[in-house]
C-alpha positions as CSV (number, residue, x, y, z in Angstrom):
1,M,147.0,-62.5,211.3
2,G,149.0,-62.4,207.9
3,P,148.2,-64.6,205.4
4,A,149.6,-68.6,205.2
5,Q,152.2,-69.6,203.8
6,G,152.1,-70.8,200.2
7,E,148.8,-69.4,199.9
8,V,147.5,-67.7,196.4
9,L,147.4,-64.2,197.0
10,L,147.9,-63.0,193.1
11,A,146.9,-65.2,190.2
12,F,147.0,-64.3,186.5
13,Q,144.6,-66.7,184.4
14,S,144.5,-67.1,180.8
15,A,144.9,-63.3,181.3
16,T,145.0,-60.6,178.3
17,V,146.4,-57.2,179.3
18,G,146.7,-54.0,177.8
19,Y,145.2,-50.7,177.3
20,A,142.2,-49.2,174.9
21,G,141.6,-52.4,173.6
22,V,145.2,-53.1,173.0
23,A,146.5,-56.0,173.8
24,V,150.1,-56.0,175.5
25,V,150.3,-58.9,177.0
26,S,148.4,-62.4,176.1
27,S,147.5,-65.6,177.6
28,A,149.4,-64.7,181.0
29,S,149.1,-67.2,183.9
30,I,150.8,-66.9,186.8
31,A,150.6,-67.6,190.3
32,I,152.1,-65.5,193.7
33,H,152.0,-67.3,196.7
34,A,152.2,-65.8,200.3
35,G,156.3,-66.0,201.3
36,E,157.6,-65.7,197.8
37,V,158.9,-63.0,195.9
38,V,158.5,-63.8,191.8
39,G,160.5,-61.6,189.8
40,L,159.3,-60.2,185.9
41,V,162.3,-59.8,183.4
42,G,162.6,-59.0,179.8
43,P,163.2,-56.4,177.2
44,N,162.2,-52.6,177.5
45,G,158.5,-52.3,176.5
46,A,157.3,-56.1,176.6
47,G,154.8,-55.7,179.3
48,K,156.1,-56.3,182.6
49,S,155.0,-52.8,184.1
50,T,151.5,-53.8,182.0
51,L,150.9,-56.4,184.5
52,L,151.6,-55.0,187.6
53,R,149.0,-52.2,186.3
54,A,146.3,-54.6,185.7
55,V,146.7,-55.7,189.4
56,T,146.0,-52.0,190.5
57,G,143.2,-51.4,188.3
58,D,145.7,-49.0,186.2
59,A,145.7,-51.5,182.4
60,E,142.8,-53.0,181.7
61,L,142.0,-56.8,182.0
62,Q,140.8,-57.3,178.7
63,Q,140.3,-61.5,178.8
64,G,140.9,-64.0,181.0
65,R,141.0,-63.6,185.0
66,L,142.8,-62.0,187.6
67,A,142.1,-63.0,190.9
68,I,143.8,-60.6,194.6
69,A,143.8,-62.1,197.8
70,G,141.2,-65.4,195.9
71,I,138.8,-61.9,195.0
72,D,138.2,-61.4,191.3
73,S,139.9,-58.1,190.4
74,R,136.6,-56.8,189.1
75,T,134.9,-57.3,192.2
76,L,137.3,-54.9,193.8
77,A,136.6,-51.7,194.9
78,P,139.2,-49.0,194.9
79,L,139.5,-49.3,198.7
80,Q,139.5,-52.9,199.1
81,R,141.9,-53.3,196.2
82,A,144.5,-50.5,198.1
83,R,144.5,-52.8,201.5
84,I,145.5,-55.8,200.0
85,V,147.7,-54.5,197.4
86,G,150.8,-52.0,198.1
87,V,153.1,-50.4,194.7
88,V,156.3,-49.2,194.5
89,P,155.9,-47.5,191.1
90,Q,159.3,-47.3,188.6
91,Q,159.3,-43.1,189.4
92,V,158.1,-41.5,192.6
93,T,157.5,-37.6,191.8
94,A,156.9,-34.9,194.7
95,A,155.1,-32.7,193.6
96,F,154.3,-30.4,196.5
97,A,156.5,-30.0,199.7
98,L,155.0,-32.4,201.8
99,P,157.1,-33.6,204.9
100,A,158.6,-37.2,204.6
101,R,156.5,-38.7,207.2
102,D,153.5,-37.1,206.0
103,F,154.1,-38.9,202.4
104,V,154.6,-42.1,204.3
105,A,151.5,-42.3,206.2
106,M,149.3,-41.6,203.4
107,G,149.6,-45.6,202.9
108,R,147.2,-45.7,206.1
109,H,144.1,-43.7,204.5
110,A,143.0,-47.2,203.0
111,R,143.2,-48.3,206.7
112,L,141.3,-45.5,208.1
113,A,138.1,-44.6,208.0
114,R,136.4,-41.3,206.3
115,F,137.9,-37.9,208.0
116,A,139.4,-40.4,211.0
117,S,142.7,-39.1,212.2
118,P,145.5,-41.1,212.6
119,G,145.9,-43.6,215.7
120,Q,148.6,-44.7,218.0
121,R,148.6,-47.4,215.8
122,D,149.1,-45.7,213.1
123,L,151.4,-43.6,214.3
124,D,153.5,-46.7,214.8
125,V,153.3,-48.3,211.8
126,V,154.6,-45.2,210.1
127,D,157.4,-45.0,212.5
128,E,158.3,-48.4,211.7
129,A,157.7,-48.1,207.6
130,L,160.8,-45.4,208.1
131,M,163.1,-47.8,210.3
132,L,162.9,-50.2,208.0
133,T,163.6,-48.4,204.7
134,D,166.6,-46.2,206.6
135,T,164.7,-43.5,206.1
136,A,163.8,-42.3,209.5
137,R,166.3,-39.1,209.6
138,L,164.4,-37.5,206.6
139,A,161.1,-37.8,208.5
140,E,160.8,-34.0,208.5
141,R,162.6,-32.7,205.3
142,P,159.9,-32.0,202.8
143,T,159.8,-34.3,199.6
144,D,160.2,-31.9,197.2
145,E,163.8,-31.3,198.3
146,L,165.1,-35.3,198.2
147,S,166.6,-37.4,195.4
148,G,165.3,-40.0,193.6
149,G,166.5,-42.5,195.8
150,D,165.2,-41.0,198.8
151,L,161.9,-40.8,197.5
152,Q,162.3,-44.5,196.2
153,R,162.8,-45.5,199.6
154,L,159.9,-43.6,200.7
155,A,157.7,-45.0,198.3
156,L,158.8,-48.2,199.9
157,A,158.0,-46.9,203.5
158,Q,154.7,-45.6,201.9
159,A,153.7,-49.0,200.5
160,L,154.2,-51.1,203.8
161,A,152.5,-48.6,206.1
162,Q,149.1,-49.9,203.9
163,E,149.9,-53.3,205.4
164,P,149.5,-54.9,202.7
165,Q,149.3,-58.8,201.5
166,V,150.6,-58.4,198.0
167,L,153.7,-56.0,196.8
168,L,154.5,-55.0,193.9
169,L,157.6,-53.6,193.1
170,D,158.6,-51.2,189.6
171,E,161.8,-51.7,189.6
172,P,162.8,-51.1,192.6
173,V,166.3,-50.0,193.4
174,S,166.4,-48.4,190.2
175,H,167.6,-45.1,191.9
176,L,169.4,-46.4,194.5
177,D,173.2,-46.9,195.6
178,L,174.5,-49.9,195.9
179,N,173.9,-50.1,199.7
180,H,170.7,-48.8,199.7
181,R,170.1,-51.4,196.6
182,L,170.9,-54.2,199.0
183,Q,169.4,-53.0,202.1
184,I,166.0,-53.0,200.3
185,L,166.3,-56.0,198.3
186,D,167.2,-58.0,201.5
187,L,164.4,-56.1,203.2
188,V,162.2,-57.5,200.6
189,R,163.0,-60.8,201.1
190,D,162.4,-60.6,204.7
191,L,159.3,-59.2,204.5
192,A,158.0,-62.2,202.1
193,A,159.8,-65.2,204.7
194,D,158.7,-63.1,207.8
195,R,155.2,-61.8,207.0
196,G,154.1,-63.9,204.1
197,L,153.9,-61.3,201.7
198,G,153.3,-62.5,197.9
199,I,156.0,-60.0,196.1
200,L,155.5,-60.0,192.4
201,A,158.5,-57.4,191.1
202,V,160.0,-56.4,187.8
203,F,164.1,-56.3,187.3
204,H,166.1,-54.5,185.2
205,D,168.9,-56.4,186.5
206,I,169.3,-60.1,185.8
207,D,171.7,-60.7,188.5
208,L,169.5,-59.3,191.1
209,A,167.0,-60.5,190.0
210,A,168.0,-64.1,189.8
211,R,169.8,-63.1,193.8
212,Y,167.0,-62.6,195.3
213,S,163.6,-64.4,193.3
214,D,162.4,-67.4,194.3
215,R,161.1,-67.8,190.8
216,I,161.4,-66.0,187.4
217,A,159.1,-65.3,184.9
218,V,159.9,-63.7,181.2
219,V,157.8,-61.5,179.9
220,A,158.7,-61.3,176.0
221,E,156.9,-60.7,172.7
222,G,153.6,-60.3,174.2
223,S,153.8,-63.8,176.3
224,L,154.3,-64.6,179.6
225,S,156.5,-67.5,180.2
226,P,155.8,-70.1,183.4
227,A,157.7,-68.8,186.3
228,E,160.5,-71.1,186.9
229,S,163.5,-71.3,189.5
230,P,166.5,-69.4,188.6
231,E,168.7,-71.4,187.6
232,R,165.5,-73.1,184.9
233,A,164.7,-69.1,183.5
234,I,168.3,-67.8,183.5
235,T,170.2,-69.5,181.1
236,A,172.4,-68.6,178.0
237,E,169.9,-69.8,175.8
238,S,167.2,-67.7,177.0
239,V,169.2,-64.3,177.2
240,R,169.9,-64.8,173.5
241,A,166.8,-65.6,173.1
242,V,164.9,-62.9,175.0
243,F,168.0,-59.9,175.1
244,G,169.5,-60.7,172.0
245,V,172.7,-60.8,173.6
246,R,175.7,-63.8,174.4
247,A,176.3,-64.2,177.5
248,V,178.0,-66.6,180.4
249,V,175.8,-67.5,182.7
250,G,177.2,-69.2,185.8
251,T,177.1,-69.1,189.4
252,D,178.3,-66.5,191.5
253,P,180.9,-67.8,194.4
254,V,179.8,-66.1,196.7
255,T,176.0,-65.7,196.9
256,G,175.4,-68.9,194.8
257,S,172.7,-67.5,192.7
258,V,172.8,-67.6,189.0
259,S,175.0,-64.8,187.4
260,V,175.0,-63.4,183.6
261,T,178.5,-61.6,182.1
262,P,176.8,-60.4,179.1
263,V,179.3,-60.9,176.0
264,L,178.0,-59.2,173.1
265,R,175.4,-57.8,171.6
266,E,174.4,-59.8,168.8
267,G,173.7,-56.5,166.7
268,A,177.1,-55.9,167.4
269,V,178.8,-58.3,165.2
270,A,180.0,-57.0,162.2
271,P,177.1,-57.7,158.9
272,E,180.0,-58.4,156.9
273,R,181.4,-62.3,156.8
274,R,184.6,-62.6,156.7
275,G,187.5,-65.4,156.7
276,S,187.5,-68.8,159.1
277,V,190.4,-68.5,162.4
278,F,191.0,-71.6,163.9
279,V,192.4,-70.2,167.7
280,V,194.4,-72.4,170.5
281,G,193.8,-71.0,174.0
282,G,193.3,-72.3,177.2
283,S,193.3,-71.3,181.0
284,G,191.7,-67.8,179.3
285,A,194.2,-66.8,177.2
286,A,192.3,-66.5,174.2
287,A,189.1,-64.9,175.6
288,P,189.7,-61.9,174.6
289,L,190.7,-62.4,171.2
290,L,187.8,-64.8,170.8
291,R,185.4,-61.9,171.5
292,R,187.1,-59.7,169.1
293,L,187.1,-62.1,166.3
294,V,183.5,-62.9,166.6
295,L,182.7,-59.3,167.0
296,G,184.6,-58.7,163.9
297,G,182.6,-61.0,162.1
298,W,185.2,-64.0,161.8
299,D,184.0,-67.5,161.5
300,V,185.7,-68.6,164.4
301,S,186.7,-72.1,165.8
302,A,188.9,-73.6,168.5
303,G,190.9,-76.3,169.7
304,A,190.3,-78.7,172.3
305,L,189.2,-77.1,175.3
306,N,188.3,-78.9,178.6
307,A,184.9,-78.3,179.7
308,G,184.9,-75.3,182.8
309,D,188.2,-73.9,181.4
310,A,187.0,-69.9,180.8
311,D,187.5,-70.5,177.1
312,Q,185.3,-73.3,176.5
313,I,182.7,-71.3,178.8
314,L,183.2,-68.2,176.5
315,A,183.1,-70.4,173.5
316,E,179.8,-71.8,174.5
317,A,178.6,-68.7,174.7
318,L,179.8,-67.1,171.5
319,G,178.6,-70.2,169.4
320,I,182.3,-71.0,168.8
321,A,183.1,-74.9,167.6
322,Y,185.7,-76.6,169.5
323,V,187.0,-80.1,170.7
324,M,185.4,-80.4,174.5
325,I,187.7,-82.2,176.9
326,P,186.4,-83.6,180.5
327,P,187.4,-80.9,183.1
328,F,191.0,-81.5,183.5
329,A,191.8,-84.4,181.3
330,P,194.4,-84.6,178.3
331,M,194.0,-84.4,175.0
332,S,193.1,-88.2,173.8
333,D,194.2,-89.4,170.1
334,Q,190.5,-88.7,168.4
335,A,190.6,-85.0,169.9
336,A,194.0,-84.7,168.7
337,R,192.8,-85.5,165.5
338,D,189.2,-83.3,165.8
339,A,191.5,-80.3,166.5
340,A,194.0,-80.7,163.1
341,E,191.4,-81.0,161.3
342,M,189.2,-78.3,162.4
343,A,192.6,-76.4,162.1
344,V,193.0,-77.5,158.4
345,R,189.8,-76.7,157.3
346,A,190.3,-72.7,158.7
347,S,191.8,-70.5,156.7
348,A,194.4,-68.8,159.0
349,V,195.3,-70.3,162.6
350,I,196.3,-67.9,165.8
351,V,197.7,-69.4,168.7
352,C,198.1,-67.2,172.1
353,A,199.9,-67.5,174.7
354,V,199.1,-70.8,176.3
355,P,201.4,-72.9,178.4
356,F,202.3,-76.1,176.5
357,G,202.3,-80.0,178.7
358,H,201.4,-83.3,177.2
359,G,197.8,-82.9,178.0
360,N,197.2,-79.9,175.6
361,V,200.4,-80.5,173.1
362,G,197.9,-82.0,170.2
363,N,196.3,-78.4,170.4
364,L,200.2,-76.9,168.7
365,A,200.4,-80.2,166.7
366,A,197.2,-79.4,164.6
367,A,199.0,-75.6,164.2
368,A,201.6,-76.7,162.9
369,Q,200.5,-79.3,160.5
370,A,198.3,-76.7,159.5
371,A,201.1,-74.1,158.9
372,C,203.0,-77.0,156.9
373,S,199.6,-77.2,154.8
374,G,199.9,-73.8,153.3
375,R,197.3,-72.7,156.1
376,R,198.3,-68.4,157.6
377,V,199.3,-69.3,161.1
378,L,199.9,-66.7,163.7
379,L,201.7,-67.8,166.6
380,V,201.7,-65.2,170.0
381,G,204.6,-64.6,171.8
382,D,207.5,-67.0,172.0
383,I,207.8,-70.8,173.1
384,E,210.2,-69.9,175.5
385,G,208.8,-70.7,179.3
386,R,205.5,-72.3,178.1
387,D,207.0,-75.6,177.1
388,F,206.3,-78.2,180.1
389,T,206.8,-81.3,177.3
390,G,210.6,-82.1,177.5
391,G,211.0,-80.4,174.3
392,T,208.1,-82.0,172.3
393,A,206.3,-78.1,172.0
394,T,209.3,-76.2,171.6
395,T,210.1,-79.0,168.2
396,L,206.8,-77.9,167.1
397,W,206.8,-74.2,167.0
398,S,210.0,-74.5,165.2
399,E,208.3,-76.5,162.8
400,A,205.6,-73.9,162.4
401,L,207.9,-71.2,161.6
402,A,209.8,-73.1,159.1
403,A,206.9,-73.7,157.5
404,G,205.4,-69.9,157.2
405,A,204.0,-69.2,160.6
406,A,204.6,-65.6,161.8
407,A,205.7,-64.9,165.3
408,V,203.4,-61.2,166.4
409,S,203.3,-60.1,170.1
410,D,200.1,-60.4,171.1
411,G,196.0,-60.6,170.4
412,V,196.0,-57.3,169.2
413,A,198.5,-58.0,167.0
414,A,197.3,-61.2,166.0
415,E,194.1,-59.9,164.8
416,A,195.6,-56.7,162.8
417,A,197.9,-59.6,160.8
418,L,194.9,-61.2,159.5
419,R,192.8,-58.0,158.3
420,S,196.1,-56.9,156.5
421,S,196.5,-60.8,155.1
422,G,194.4,-61.3,152.2
423,I,192.7,-64.3,153.8
424,V,189.2,-61.7,154.4
425,E,187.5,-64.0,152.0
426,E,184.1,-61.8,152.2
427,R,181.3,-64.5,151.5
């Protein structure tokens, strides 16, 4: 009989772990229950794998307590530990020409009496592990002839052959193609749900961690965060703080899980600070330009954007100041005044190829006002075919051109015009 659903199978309590007396992760507390997958994410070298190695006894438990299936890890003999904990390491090597079936059967050693031969049940368990991991066709192949992906799946089969209560996965799909990546992670979820395994898995792919984990804990700067739901653990703020990446964090429309779209690395932003640019966008028309301007070191602001609009989501991820208006709502008089104030304060204004209706024409009015105030204004494309205001947008466009605004073909040309316009204003 397996563990009861919800039973604590693995628990770090104020644990400090490391090597040769040097702490890697300090004061870590986390519990993994039967029937759940807990994901560990964090930068390279943060200590994710060290936490797993503490469970196997390959890293030191320097302080605190680690309980495995309710037993203090310090009292567990290696054979006892092997009967409870199965491991799929980050890299699997095959030093000998061992048939794949024999490689998987090594997982039964912890279950066999000394010098005993495998019985029928042992053979059945090995066959099932090969079947579950789609490696039965490799059973007679020498392991030293197999690809890294095949070895990774055989390592999971070997771990399953142990019939563990706790399964540790260290980047379990790093060498797998898309098909087998999904197959293995779907299997991992089923193992937790159907067999009551407690699974602790290291992920480098945050999207996969969010999709397959019940809870996620972040390892960074020698600490372990509390394990929380993917929605609470993975936010734009946490991704930026932990990985130094500005990202759009949303919901995958197919799976419903948290989705992370990296936008830019903090270190990729130009160190020199340029002038300020006010960008009129909407419906995603400004997104590529907003990203390039921030990367180029410009101080970027934006006009009024509807909540949920693609440009609004990106502006939020990039830390760009903008005027927020409710979804599908028109600009209020106050929003129009706020946009105009931001435009006039900027060194330059770019109006992207966005259509104008009565709900957003206030953004174009802000650009026209900035042109009349002597600001450098760049108008992308032509207003023809984009005016849905009955002529108001066309009039504002003409006013801006009459006040000195320049027409450019696209966002790339607008950025080039900024660089050559003499408004760089190094600060």
